[in-house]
mmCIF file of the C-alpha atoms, coordinates in Angstrom:
data_MODEL
# 
_entry.id   MODEL 
# 
loop_
_atom_site.group_PDB 
_atom_site.id 
_atom_site.type_symbol 
_atom_site.label_atom_id 
_atom_site.label_alt_id 
_atom_site.label_comp_id 
_atom_site.label_asym_id 
_atom_site.label_entity_id 
_atom_site.label_seq_id 
_atom_site.pdbx_PDB_ins_code 
_atom_site.Cartn_x 
_atom_site.Cartn_y 
_atom_site.Cartn_z 
_atom_site.occupancy 
_atom_site.B_iso_or_equiv 
_atom_site.pdbx_formal_charge 
_atom_site.auth_seq_id 
_atom_site.auth_comp_id 
_atom_site.auth_asym_id 
_atom_site.auth_atom_id 
_atom_site.pdbx_PDB_model_num 
ATOM 1   C CA . MET A 1 1   ? 0.166   -0.042 -0.034  1.00 0.00 ? 1   MET A CA 1 
ATOM 2   C CA . GLU A 1 2   ? 2.840   2.382  0.829   1.00 0.00 ? 2   GLU A CA 1 
ATOM 3   C CA . LEU A 1 3   ? 4.340   1.783  -2.558  1.00 0.00 ? 3   LEU A CA 1 
ATOM 4   C CA . LEU A 1 4   ? 0.971   2.683  -4.257  1.00 0.00 ? 4   LEU A CA 1 
ATOM 5   C CA . THR A 1 5   ? 0.878   5.861  -2.237  1.00 0.00 ? 5   THR A CA 1 
ATOM 6   C CA . ALA A 1 6   ? 4.395   6.740  -3.043  1.00 0.00 ? 6   ALA A CA 1 
ATOM 7   C CA . ALA A 1 7   ? 3.888   6.103  -6.697  1.00 0.00 ? 7   ALA A CA 1 
ATOM 8   C CA . GLY A 1 8   ? 0.610   8.273  -6.671  1.00 0.00 ? 8   GLY A CA 1 
ATOM 9   C CA . PHE A 1 9   ? 2.286   11.040 -4.725  1.00 0.00 ? 9   PHE A CA 1 
ATOM 10  C CA . THR A 1 10  ? 5.268   10.851 -7.304  1.00 0.00 ? 10  THR A CA 1 
ATOM 11  C CA . LEU A 1 11  ? 2.861   11.057 -10.260 1.00 0.00 ? 11  LEU A CA 1 
ATOM 12  C CA . ILE A 1 12  ? 0.869   14.035 -8.743  1.00 0.00 ? 12  ILE A CA 1 
ATOM 13  C CA . ALA A 1 13  ? 4.259   15.941 -7.952  1.00 0.00 ? 13  ALA A CA 1 
ATOM 14  C CA . GLY A 1 14  ? 5.524   15.102 -11.551 1.00 0.00 ? 14  GLY A CA 1 
ATOM 15  C CA . ALA A 1 15  ? 2.317   16.480 -13.115 1.00 0.00 ? 15  ALA A CA 1 
ATOM 16  C CA . VAL A 1 16  ? 2.354   19.597 -11.076 1.00 0.00 ? 16  VAL A CA 1 
ATOM 17  C CA . SER A 1 17  ? 5.868   20.160 -11.807 1.00 0.00 ? 17  SER A CA 1 
ATOM 18  C CA . TYR A 1 18  ? 5.249   19.678 -15.477 1.00 0.00 ? 18  TYR A CA 1 
ATOM 19  C CA . VAL A 1 19  ? 2.347   22.234 -15.480 1.00 0.00 ? 19  VAL A CA 1 
ATOM 20  C CA . ALA A 1 20  ? 4.402   24.699 -13.635 1.00 0.00 ? 20  ALA A CA 1 
ATOM 21  C CA . TYR A 1 21  ? 7.147   24.280 -16.025 1.00 0.00 ? 21  TYR A CA 1 
ATOM 22  C CA . ARG A 1 22  ? 4.851   24.651 -19.203 1.00 0.00 ? 22  ARG A CA 1 
ATOM 23  C CA . LYS A 1 23  ? 3.448   27.851 -17.692 1.00 0.00 ? 23  LYS A CA 1 
ATOM 24  C CA . TYR A 1 24  ? 6.874   29.238 -16.875 1.00 0.00 ? 24  TYR A CA 1 
ATOM 25  C CA . GLN A 1 25  ? 7.975   28.343 -20.477 1.00 0.00 ? 25  GLN A CA 1 
ATOM 26  C CA . ALA A 1 26  ? 4.766   29.985 -21.962 1.00 0.00 ? 26  ALA A CA 1 
ATOM 27  C CA . ILE A 1 27  ? 5.578   33.149 -19.911 1.00 0.00 ? 27  ILE A CA 1 
ATOM 28  C CA . SER A 1 28  ? 9.300   33.182 -20.785 1.00 0.00 ? 28  SER A CA 1 
ATOM 29  C CA . GLU A 1 29  ? 8.322   32.757 -24.454 1.00 0.00 ? 29  GLU A CA 1 
ATOM 30  C CA . LYS A 1 30  ? 6.449   36.118 -24.436 1.00 0.00 ? 30  LYS A CA 1 
ATOM 31  C CA . SER A 1 31  ? 8.749   39.256 -25.062 1.00 0.00 ? 31  SER A CA 1 
ATOM 32  C CA . THR A 1 32  ? 8.247   42.727 -26.489 1.00 0.00 ? 32  THR A CA 1 
ATOM 33  C CA . ASP A 1 33  ? 10.866  44.805 -28.134 1.00 0.00 ? 33  ASP A CA 1 
ATOM 34  C CA . TYR A 1 34  ? 10.835  48.004 -30.106 1.00 0.00 ? 34  TYR A CA 1 
ATOM 35  C CA . ILE A 1 35  ? 13.060  49.779 -32.570 1.00 0.00 ? 35  ILE A CA 1 
ATOM 36  C CA . PHE A 1 36  ? 12.945  53.476 -33.712 1.00 0.00 ? 36  PHE A CA 1 
ATOM 37  C CA . SER A 1 37  ? 14.201  54.339 -37.046 1.00 0.00 ? 37  SER A CA 1 
ATOM 38  C CA . ARG A 1 38  ? 17.250  56.542 -37.474 1.00 0.00 ? 38  ARG A CA 1 
ATOM 39  C CA . SER A 1 39  ? 18.565  55.011 -34.261 1.00 0.00 ? 39  SER A CA 1 
ATOM 40  C CA . ASN A 1 40  ? 21.508  52.524 -33.691 1.00 0.00 ? 40  ASN A CA 1 
ATOM 41  C CA . ARG A 1 41  ? 19.237  49.722 -34.690 1.00 0.00 ? 41  ARG A CA 1 
ATOM 42  C CA . SER A 1 42  ? 17.598  49.018 -37.978 1.00 0.00 ? 42  SER A CA 1 
ATOM 43  C CA . PRO A 1 43  ? 13.891  48.280 -38.077 1.00 0.00 ? 43  PRO A CA 1 
ATOM 44  C CA . LYS A 1 44  ? 14.398  47.105 -41.742 1.00 0.00 ? 44  LYS A CA 1 
ATOM 45  C CA . GLU A 1 45  ? 17.038  44.472 -40.639 1.00 0.00 ? 45  GLU A CA 1 
ATOM 46  C CA . GLU A 1 46  ? 14.946  43.186 -37.760 1.00 0.00 ? 46  GLU A CA 1 
ATOM 47  C CA . LEU A 1 47  ? 11.938  42.759 -39.980 1.00 0.00 ? 47  LEU A CA 1 
ATOM 48  C CA . LEU A 1 48  ? 14.077  41.082 -42.689 1.00 0.00 ? 48  LEU A CA 1 
ATOM 49  C CA . GLN A 1 49  ? 15.392  38.665 -40.014 1.00 0.00 ? 49  GLN A CA 1 
ATOM 50  C CA . ILE A 1 50  ? 11.836  37.910 -38.888 1.00 0.00 ? 50  ILE A CA 1 
ATOM 51  C CA . ILE A 1 51  ? 10.944  37.125 -42.702 1.00 0.00 ? 51  ILE A CA 1 
ATOM 52  C CA . ASN A 1 52  ? 13.963  34.965 -43.016 1.00 0.00 ? 52  ASN A CA 1 
ATOM 53  C CA . GLU A 1 53  ? 13.311  33.035 -39.830 1.00 0.00 ? 53  GLU A CA 1 
ATOM 54  C CA . THR A 1 54  ? 9.700   32.257 -40.785 1.00 0.00 ? 54  THR A CA 1 
ATOM 55  C CA . ASN A 1 55  ? 8.960   28.644 -41.394 1.00 0.00 ? 55  ASN A CA 1 
ATOM 56  C CA . HIS A 1 56  ? 5.221   28.241 -41.970 1.00 0.00 ? 56  HIS A CA 1 
ATOM 57  C CA . THR A 1 57  ? 3.019   31.272 -42.373 1.00 0.00 ? 57  THR A CA 1 
ATOM 58  C CA . LEU A 1 58  ? 3.655   34.966 -43.055 1.00 0.00 ? 58  LEU A CA 1 
ATOM 59  C CA . ASP A 1 59  ? 0.884   37.466 -43.080 1.00 0.00 ? 59  ASP A CA 1 
ATOM 60  C CA . VAL A 1 60  ? 1.706   41.123 -44.006 1.00 0.00 ? 60  VAL A CA 1 
ATOM 61  C CA . ALA A 1 61  ? -0.376  44.210 -44.043 1.00 0.00 ? 61  ALA A CA 1 
ATOM 62  C CA . VAL A 1 62  ? 1.521   47.284 -45.165 1.00 0.00 ? 62  VAL A CA 1 
ATOM 63  C CA . PHE A 1 63  ? 0.162   50.585 -46.552 1.00 0.00 ? 63  PHE A CA 1 
ATOM 64  C CA . ILE A 1 64  ? 3.368   51.250 -48.665 1.00 0.00 ? 64  ILE A CA 1 
ATOM 65  C CA . LEU A 1 65  ? 5.692   48.636 -50.103 1.00 0.00 ? 65  LEU A CA 1 
ATOM 66  C CA . THR A 1 66  ? 8.411   50.381 -52.330 1.00 0.00 ? 66  THR A CA 1 
ATOM 67  C CA . GLU A 1 67  ? 11.560  49.024 -50.737 1.00 0.00 ? 67  GLU A CA 1 
ATOM 68  C CA . GLU A 1 68  ? 12.798  46.045 -52.969 1.00 0.00 ? 68  GLU A CA 1 
ATOM 69  C CA . ASP A 1 69  ? 14.528  44.223 -50.111 1.00 0.00 ? 69  ASP A CA 1 
ATOM 70  C CA . PHE A 1 70  ? 11.308  43.370 -48.469 1.00 0.00 ? 70  PHE A CA 1 
ATOM 71  C CA . VAL A 1 71  ? 9.824   41.883 -51.766 1.00 0.00 ? 71  VAL A CA 1 
ATOM 72  C CA . THR A 1 72  ? 13.238  39.872 -52.275 1.00 0.00 ? 72  THR A CA 1 
ATOM 73  C CA . HIS A 1 73  ? 12.999  38.370 -48.764 1.00 0.00 ? 73  HIS A CA 1 
ATOM 74  C CA . ILE A 1 74  ? 9.237   37.809 -48.911 1.00 0.00 ? 74  ILE A CA 1 
ATOM 75  C CA . CYS A 1 75  ? 9.659   36.056 -52.312 1.00 0.00 ? 75  CYS A CA 1 
ATOM 76  C CA . LYS A 1 76  ? 12.363  33.836 -50.761 1.00 0.00 ? 76  LYS A CA 1 
ATOM 77  C CA . ALA A 1 77  ? 10.061  32.825 -47.983 1.00 0.00 ? 77  ALA A CA 1 
ATOM 78  C CA . SER A 1 78  ? 7.367   31.896 -50.522 1.00 0.00 ? 78  SER A CA 1 
ATOM 79  C CA . LYS A 1 79  ? 9.817   29.871 -52.433 1.00 0.00 ? 79  LYS A CA 1 
ATOM 80  C CA . ARG A 1 80  ? 10.967  28.030 -49.417 1.00 0.00 ? 80  ARG A CA 1 
ATOM 81  C CA . GLY A 1 81  ? 7.373   26.929 -48.824 1.00 0.00 ? 81  GLY A CA 1 
ATOM 82  C CA . VAL A 1 82  ? 6.193   29.598 -46.302 1.00 0.00 ? 82  VAL A CA 1 
ATOM 83  C CA . HIS A 1 83  ? 2.546   30.351 -46.991 1.00 0.00 ? 83  HIS A CA 1 
ATOM 84  C CA . VAL A 1 84  ? 2.589   34.103 -47.601 1.00 0.00 ? 84  VAL A CA 1 
ATOM 85  C CA . ARG A 1 85  ? -0.417  36.674 -47.759 1.00 0.00 ? 85  ARG A CA 1 
ATOM 86  C CA . VAL A 1 86  ? -0.153  40.439 -48.344 1.00 0.00 ? 86  VAL A CA 1 
ATOM 87  C CA . LEU A 1 87  ? -2.666  43.082 -47.834 1.00 0.00 ? 87  LEU A CA 1 
ATOM 88  C CA . THR A 1 88  ? -2.071  46.681 -49.109 1.00 0.00 ? 88  THR A CA 1 
ATOM 89  C CA . ASP A 1 89  ? -3.575  49.679 -50.100 1.00 0.00 ? 89  ASP A CA 1 
ATOM 90  C CA . ASP A 1 90  ? -5.248  49.937 -53.566 1.00 0.00 ? 90  ASP A CA 1 
ATOM 91  C CA . ASN A 1 91  ? -4.554  53.570 -54.146 1.00 0.00 ? 91  ASN A CA 1 
ATOM 92  C CA . GLN A 1 92  ? -0.917  53.096 -53.411 1.00 0.00 ? 92  GLN A CA 1 
ATOM 93  C CA . VAL A 1 93  ? -0.639  50.112 -55.869 1.00 0.00 ? 93  VAL A CA 1 
ATOM 94  C CA . LYS A 1 94  ? -2.387  52.389 -58.480 1.00 0.00 ? 94  LYS A CA 1 
ATOM 95  C CA . THR A 1 95  ? -0.394  55.694 -57.868 1.00 0.00 ? 95  THR A CA 1 
ATOM 96  C CA . LEU A 1 96  ? 3.169   54.690 -56.858 1.00 0.00 ? 96  LEU A CA 1 
ATOM 97  C CA . SER A 1 97  ? 5.190   52.852 -59.593 1.00 0.00 ? 97  SER A CA 1 
ATOM 98  C CA . LYS A 1 98  ? 7.515   51.224 -57.207 1.00 0.00 ? 98  LYS A CA 1 
ATOM 99  C CA . GLN A 1 99  ? 4.685   49.748 -55.200 1.00 0.00 ? 99  GLN A CA 1 
ATOM 100 C CA . THR A 1 100 ? 3.123   48.580 -58.529 1.00 0.00 ? 100 THR A CA 1 
ATOM 101 C CA . ALA A 1 101 ? 6.255   46.855 -59.586 1.00 0.00 ? 101 ALA A CA 1 
ATOM 102 C CA . ASN A 1 102 ? 6.770   45.361 -56.219 1.00 0.00 ? 102 ASN A CA 1 
ATOM 103 C CA . VAL A 1 103 ? 3.194   44.064 -56.078 1.00 0.00 ? 103 VAL A CA 1 
ATOM 104 C CA . HIS A 1 104 ? 3.646   42.460 -59.449 1.00 0.00 ? 104 HIS A CA 1 
ATOM 105 C CA . ARG A 1 105 ? 6.866   40.934 -58.524 1.00 0.00 ? 105 ARG A CA 1 
ATOM 106 C CA . LEU A 1 106 ? 5.279   39.243 -55.399 1.00 0.00 ? 106 LEU A CA 1 
ATOM 107 C CA . LEU A 1 107 ? 2.548   37.967 -57.585 1.00 0.00 ? 107 LEU A CA 1 
ATOM 108 C CA . HIS A 1 108 ? 5.094   36.422 -59.994 1.00 0.00 ? 108 HIS A CA 1 
ATOM 109 C CA . CYS A 1 109 ? 6.620   34.744 -56.816 1.00 0.00 ? 109 CYS A CA 1 
ATOM 110 C CA . GLY A 1 110 ? 3.242   33.148 -56.108 1.00 0.00 ? 110 GLY A CA 1 
ATOM 111 C CA . VAL A 1 111 ? 2.381   35.459 -53.340 1.00 0.00 ? 111 VAL A CA 1 
ATOM 112 C CA . PRO A 1 112 ? -1.325  36.340 -53.270 1.00 0.00 ? 112 PRO A CA 1 
ATOM 113 C CA . ILE A 1 113 ? -2.189  40.052 -52.623 1.00 0.00 ? 113 ILE A CA 1 
ATOM 114 C CA . LYS A 1 114 ? -5.416  41.727 -51.553 1.00 0.00 ? 114 LYS A CA 1 
ATOM 115 C CA . VAL A 1 115 ? -6.253  45.396 -51.700 1.00 0.00 ? 115 VAL A CA 1 
ATOM 116 C CA . ASN A 1 116 ? -8.786  47.294 -49.906 1.00 0.00 ? 116 ASN A CA 1 
ATOM 117 C CA . ASN A 1 117 ? -12.189 47.904 -51.670 1.00 0.00 ? 117 ASN A CA 1 
ATOM 118 C CA . HIS A 1 118 ? -13.592 50.281 -49.278 1.00 0.00 ? 118 HIS A CA 1 
ATOM 119 C CA . GLU A 1 119 ? -13.678 53.954 -49.237 1.00 0.00 ? 119 GLU A CA 1 
ATOM 120 C CA . GLY A 1 120 ? -10.924 54.249 -46.521 1.00 0.00 ? 120 GLY A CA 1 
ATOM 121 C CA . ILE A 1 121 ? -7.304  53.273 -46.797 1.00 0.00 ? 121 ILE A CA 1 
ATOM 122 C CA . MET A 1 122 ? -5.570  50.081 -45.677 1.00 0.00 ? 122 MET A CA 1 
ATOM 123 C CA . HIS A 1 123 ? -3.159  51.773 -43.297 1.00 0.00 ? 123 HIS A CA 1 
ATOM 124 C CA . LEU A 1 124 ? -1.963  48.867 -41.356 1.00 0.00 ? 124 LEU A CA 1 
ATOM 125 C CA . LYS A 1 125 ? 1.717   48.229 -40.966 1.00 0.00 ? 125 LYS A CA 1 
ATOM 126 C CA . MET A 1 126 ? 2.046   44.758 -39.467 1.00 0.00 ? 126 MET A CA 1 
ATOM 127 C CA . MET A 1 127 ? 3.411   41.199 -39.911 1.00 0.00 ? 127 MET A CA 1 
ATOM 128 C CA . ILE A 1 128 ? 2.399   37.897 -38.139 1.00 0.00 ? 128 ILE A CA 1 
ATOM 129 C CA . ALA A 1 129 ? 5.139   35.295 -38.523 1.00 0.00 ? 129 ALA A CA 1 
ATOM 130 C CA . ASP A 1 130 ? 4.357   31.725 -37.717 1.00 0.00 ? 130 ASP A CA 1 
ATOM 131 C CA . GLN A 1 131 ? 1.358   32.867 -35.549 1.00 0.00 ? 131 GLN A CA 1 
ATOM 132 C CA . LYS A 1 132 ? 3.817   33.647 -32.770 1.00 0.00 ? 132 LYS A CA 1 
ATOM 133 C CA . VAL A 1 133 ? 5.682   36.684 -33.735 1.00 0.00 ? 133 VAL A CA 1 
ATOM 134 C CA . ILE A 1 134 ? 3.931   40.079 -34.397 1.00 0.00 ? 134 ILE A CA 1 
ATOM 135 C CA . THR A 1 135 ? 5.388   43.323 -35.704 1.00 0.00 ? 135 THR A CA 1 
ATOM 136 C CA . ALA A 1 136 ? 3.377   46.655 -35.602 1.00 0.00 ? 136 ALA A CA 1 
ATOM 137 C CA . GLY A 1 137 ? 3.922   50.172 -35.717 1.00 0.00 ? 137 GLY A CA 1 
ATOM 138 C CA . SER A 1 138 ? 4.079   53.238 -38.048 1.00 0.00 ? 138 SER A CA 1 
ATOM 139 C CA . TYR A 1 139 ? 6.861   51.674 -40.264 1.00 0.00 ? 139 TYR A CA 1 
ATOM 140 C CA . ASN A 1 140 ? 6.109   51.362 -43.827 1.00 0.00 ? 140 ASN A CA 1 
ATOM 141 C CA . PHE A 1 141 ? 8.334   49.180 -46.094 1.00 0.00 ? 141 PHE A CA 1 
ATOM 142 C CA . THR A 1 142 ? 10.102  52.263 -47.658 1.00 0.00 ? 142 THR A CA 1 
ATOM 143 C CA . TYR A 1 143 ? 13.597  53.867 -47.833 1.00 0.00 ? 143 TYR A CA 1 
ATOM 144 C CA . SER A 1 144 ? 12.170  56.989 -46.066 1.00 0.00 ? 144 SER A CA 1 
ATOM 145 C CA . ALA A 1 145 ? 10.771  55.010 -43.240 1.00 0.00 ? 145 ALA A CA 1 
ATOM 146 C CA . GLU A 1 146 ? 14.332  53.591 -42.518 1.00 0.00 ? 146 GLU A CA 1 
ATOM 147 C CA . HIS A 1 147 ? 16.364  56.603 -43.439 1.00 0.00 ? 147 HIS A CA 1 
ATOM 148 C CA . ARG A 1 148 ? 14.363  59.803 -43.239 1.00 0.00 ? 148 ARG A CA 1 
ATOM 149 C CA . ASN A 1 149 ? 11.191  59.499 -41.033 1.00 0.00 ? 149 ASN A CA 1 
ATOM 150 C CA . ASP A 1 150 ? 10.865  58.958 -37.370 1.00 0.00 ? 150 ASP A CA 1 
ATOM 151 C CA . GLU A 1 151 ? 9.152   55.707 -37.301 1.00 0.00 ? 151 GLU A CA 1 
ATOM 152 C CA . LEU A 1 152 ? 8.646   52.839 -34.826 1.00 0.00 ? 152 LEU A CA 1 
ATOM 153 C CA . ILE A 1 153 ? 8.054   49.103 -34.885 1.00 0.00 ? 153 ILE A CA 1 
ATOM 154 C CA . VAL A 1 154 ? 7.149   46.970 -31.883 1.00 0.00 ? 154 VAL A CA 1 
ATOM 155 C CA . ILE A 1 155 ? 7.918   43.348 -32.067 1.00 0.00 ? 155 ILE A CA 1 
ATOM 156 C CA . MET A 1 156 ? 5.871   41.105 -29.841 1.00 0.00 ? 156 MET A CA 1 
ATOM 157 C CA . ARG A 1 157 ? 6.766   37.427 -29.350 1.00 0.00 ? 157 ARG A CA 1 
ATOM 158 C CA . ASP A 1 158 ? 3.428   36.254 -28.087 1.00 0.00 ? 158 ASP A CA 1 
ATOM 159 C CA . ARG A 1 159 ? 1.740   33.081 -29.350 1.00 0.00 ? 159 ARG A CA 1 
ATOM 160 C CA . LYS A 1 160 ? -1.742  33.797 -28.196 1.00 0.00 ? 160 LYS A CA 1 
ATOM 161 C CA . MET A 1 161 ? -1.804  37.460 -29.270 1.00 0.00 ? 161 MET A CA 1 
ATOM 162 C CA . ALA A 1 162 ? -0.444  36.330 -32.525 1.00 0.00 ? 162 ALA A CA 1 
ATOM 163 C CA . GLN A 1 163 ? -3.139  33.920 -33.085 1.00 0.00 ? 163 GLN A CA 1 
ATOM 164 C CA . GLU A 1 164 ? -5.842  36.325 -32.139 1.00 0.00 ? 164 GLU A CA 1 
ATOM 165 C CA . TRP A 1 165 ? -4.281  38.827 -34.632 1.00 0.00 ? 165 TRP A CA 1 
ATOM 166 C CA . THR A 1 166 ? -4.187  36.115 -37.180 1.00 0.00 ? 166 THR A CA 1 
ATOM 167 C CA . LYS A 1 167 ? -7.993  35.735 -36.793 1.00 0.00 ? 167 LYS A CA 1 
ATOM 168 C CA . VAL A 1 168 ? -8.398  39.401 -37.489 1.00 0.00 ? 168 VAL A CA 1 
ATOM 169 C CA . PHE A 1 169 ? -6.171  39.163 -40.534 1.00 0.00 ? 169 PHE A CA 1 
ATOM 170 C CA . ASN A 1 170 ? -8.086  36.045 -41.628 1.00 0.00 ? 170 ASN A CA 1 
ATOM 171 C CA . ALA A 1 171 ? -11.499 37.963 -41.511 1.00 0.00 ? 171 ALA A CA 1 
ATOM 172 C CA . LYS A 1 172 ? -9.973  40.667 -43.569 1.00 0.00 ? 172 LYS A CA 1 
ATOM 173 C CA . TRP A 1 173 ? -8.675  38.219 -46.032 1.00 0.00 ? 173 TRP A CA 1 
ATOM 174 C CA . LYS A 1 174 ? -12.083 36.492 -46.400 1.00 0.00 ? 174 LYS A CA 1 
ATOM 175 C CA . ASP A 1 175 ? -14.009 39.919 -46.617 1.00 0.00 ? 175 ASP A CA 1 
ATOM 176 C CA . SER A 1 176 ? -14.793 40.024 -50.231 1.00 0.00 ? 176 SER A CA 1 
ATOM 177 C CA . ARG A 1 177 ? -16.877 43.150 -49.739 1.00 0.00 ? 177 ARG A CA 1 
ATOM 178 C CA . ASN A 1 178 ? -14.034 45.385 -48.319 1.00 0.00 ? 178 ASN A CA 1 
ATOM 179 C CA . TYR A 1 179 ? -11.074 43.558 -49.778 1.00 0.00 ? 179 TYR A CA 1 
ATOM 180 C CA . LYS A 1 180 ? -10.492 42.162 -53.319 1.00 0.00 ? 180 LYS A CA 1 
ATOM 181 C CA . SER A 1 181 ? -7.785  40.037 -54.921 1.00 0.00 ? 181 SER A CA 1 
ATOM 182 C CA . TYR A 1 182 ? -5.254  41.935 -56.804 1.00 0.00 ? 182 TYR A CA 1 
ATOM 183 C CA . HIS A 1 183 ? -4.390  40.334 -60.327 1.00 0.00 ? 183 HIS A CA 1 
ATOM 184 C CA . LEU A 1 184 ? -1.852  41.036 -63.217 1.00 0.00 ? 184 LEU A CA 1 
ATOM 185 C CA . LEU A 1 185 ? -3.641  42.416 -66.233 1.00 0.00 ? 185 LEU A CA 1 
ATOM 186 C CA . PRO A 1 186 ? -3.775  39.696 -69.028 1.00 0.00 ? 186 PRO A CA 1 
ATOM 187 C CA . GLY A 1 187 ? -1.319  40.139 -71.856 1.00 0.00 ? 187 GLY A CA 1 
ATOM 188 C CA . LYS A 1 188 ? 0.766   42.966 -70.078 1.00 0.00 ? 188 LYS A CA 1 
ATOM 189 C CA . LYS A 1 189 ? 4.352   42.477 -69.170 1.00 0.00 ? 189 LYS A CA 1 
ATOM 190 C CA . TYR A 1 190 ? 5.750   43.384 -65.865 1.00 0.00 ? 190 TYR A CA 1 
ATOM 191 C CA . ALA A 1 191 ? 9.312   43.899 -64.594 1.00 0.00 ? 191 ALA A CA 1 
# 
């Protein structure tokens, strides 16, 4: 009987220890960092590193996308099997030639693009990587954001929050009333 009691106690103690360890691990996996542009740290380099470290899913919502390095790294992620989706602003695609070229380049890499179809602007600047890392802030994917403007990105490593943000991104992605797929024009050649 004492052997059974000791075994039961050991199992309970082990289970409690495991639960405590998992809670500690979940807490320790959460972190928040921030980077200002025009500082000794580069928001662009941090964002590119996150893209490069992404293994499964990458959701991007960005108002202006004129910096080619972002497109190159997003295309590389897509080519290595990462499921990438990009939301951007319809008017920026129509009026900024660099953004138009970059969106077309992403499409050629197999990255689906959606643009807003509502009267407002798609002004988000965020990424969700592997449903565990989020970036958000004022930072567009532009040369000016890195070198001229006062901008900020916040990097949050929080699986629960990233999963909640993914639900919001999914809702926008599925909202055919307010967002539409962007397609290349048939017969037209793009750079």
